[in-house]
Structure formats: structure tokens, C-alpha cells
C-alpha positions as CSV (number, residue, x, y, z in Angstrom):
1,A,-29.0,-8.7,-0.2
2,L,-26.7,-8.2,-3.4
3,L,-25.3,-11.7,-2.7
4,N,-28.8,-13.3,-2.2
5,G,-30.1,-11.8,-5.4
6,L,-26.9,-13.3,-7.4
7,L,-27.4,-16.4,-5.7
8,R,-31.0,-16.5,-6.8
9,A,-29.9,-15.5,-10.4
10,K,-27.7,-18.4,-10.6
11,G,-30.2,-20.9,-9.1
12,R,-28.5,-21.6,-6.0
13,P,-30.2,-21.7,-2.6
14,V,-30.3,-18.3,-0.8
15,G,-28.8,-18.1,2.7
16,A,-26.9,-21.4,2.3
17,T,-23.5,-19.8,2.3
18,E,-22.2,-17.2,4.5
19,G,-21.4,-13.7,3.3
20,P,-17.7,-13.3,2.3
21,Q,-15.2,-11.8,5.0
22,V,-14.2,-8.8,3.2
23,R,-12.3,-6.0,5.1
24,F,-12.3,-2.4,3.2
25,E,-9.6,0.1,3.8
26,S,-10.4,3.7,3.3
27,A,-9.0,5.1,0.1
28,L,-8.0,8.3,1.8
29,S,-5.5,6.3,4.1
30,L,-3.8,5.1,0.9
31,G,-4.0,7.8,-1.5
32,D,-1.0,9.9,-0.2
33,V,1.3,7.2,-0.3
34,W,0.2,6.1,-3.7
35,A,0.5,9.6,-5.1
36,L,4.1,10.1,-3.2
37,D,5.0,6.7,-4.8
38,A,4.1,7.9,-8.2
39,L,6.1,11.1,-7.8
40,W,9.1,9.3,-6.4
41,H,9.4,7.1,-9.8
42,E,8.4,10.3,-11.8
43,L,11.4,12.1,-10.3
44,G,13.7,9.4,-10.7
45,F,14.4,8.4,-7.2
46,D,13.8,4.9,-7.7
47,G,17.3,5.0,-9.6
48,L,19.1,5.3,-6.1
49,A,18.5,1.6,-5.7
50,A,21.2,1.0,-8.4
51,V,23.3,3.5,-7.0
52,F,23.4,1.6,-3.5
53,R,23.9,-1.7,-5.2
54,R,26.9,-0.4,-6.9
55,A,28.3,0.9,-3.7
56,R,27.9,-2.9,-2.5
57,F,25.2,-2.1,0.1
58,T,23.4,-5.4,0.9
59,T,20.4,-3.7,2.6
60,A,17.7,-1.9,0.6
61,V,18.8,1.6,1.4
62,E,16.6,3.2,-1.2
63,A,13.4,1.6,0.5
64,A,14.6,2.9,3.8
65,I,15.2,6.3,2.5
66,R,11.6,6.2,0.8
67,V,9.8,4.9,3.9
68,M,11.5,7.8,5.8
69,V,10.5,10.4,3.3
70,F,6.9,9.3,3.0
71,N,6.7,9.3,6.7
72,R,7.6,12.8,7.3
73,L,5.3,13.8,4.4
74,C,2.2,11.9,5.3
75,D,2.4,11.9,9.2
76,P,5.3,13.8,10.6
77,E,6.9,11.9,13.5
78,S,9.9,11.1,15.1
79,K,12.5,8.8,13.4
80,L,11.2,6.4,15.9
81,G,7.7,6.6,14.8
82,V,8.7,5.2,11.3
83,L,9.2,1.8,13.1
84,R,5.5,2.0,14.2
């Protein structure tokens, strides 16, 4: 209804176009990760990336640690659950 009203206001034919294909994510499913990411940066843990680069690690060790920590805090599972 909103889209048809906007089309009418713009002088375009109503119903001539399909509605946009939009998929909404629940805010609750991303809120905990967003909060933990902000806390991660505030506590300075993002500085671990530089430490691992100086140690000549070629993989993103800090990112892997962050994923494992967030997994344990958001949805405690086994280490194999992190891969899912």
C-alpha cells in the first residue's frame, strides 16, 4: 500500500511494478554480536591483530579468536559448532 501511494504521488502507474524483494533480519539476532564487537574494540582486543602480524602469522588469528569468543558468549556450543 505504501509503495502504491508513492507511485501515485510520483505520477507513475500503480501496480505496474512488482514490490521490492526485501528480506528483513531480526534486530535481536544481530544485537548481541554488535554489542560484543563494540566491547571488543573498546577493550583494545582488536590490537591483537598487530601482535599476530608481527609474529609473522599469515592467517587472521585475531578474527578466529573473536569468532570463538563471540560464539561462546552468544550461543555456547562445542568448538565444532563455531564452524556452523
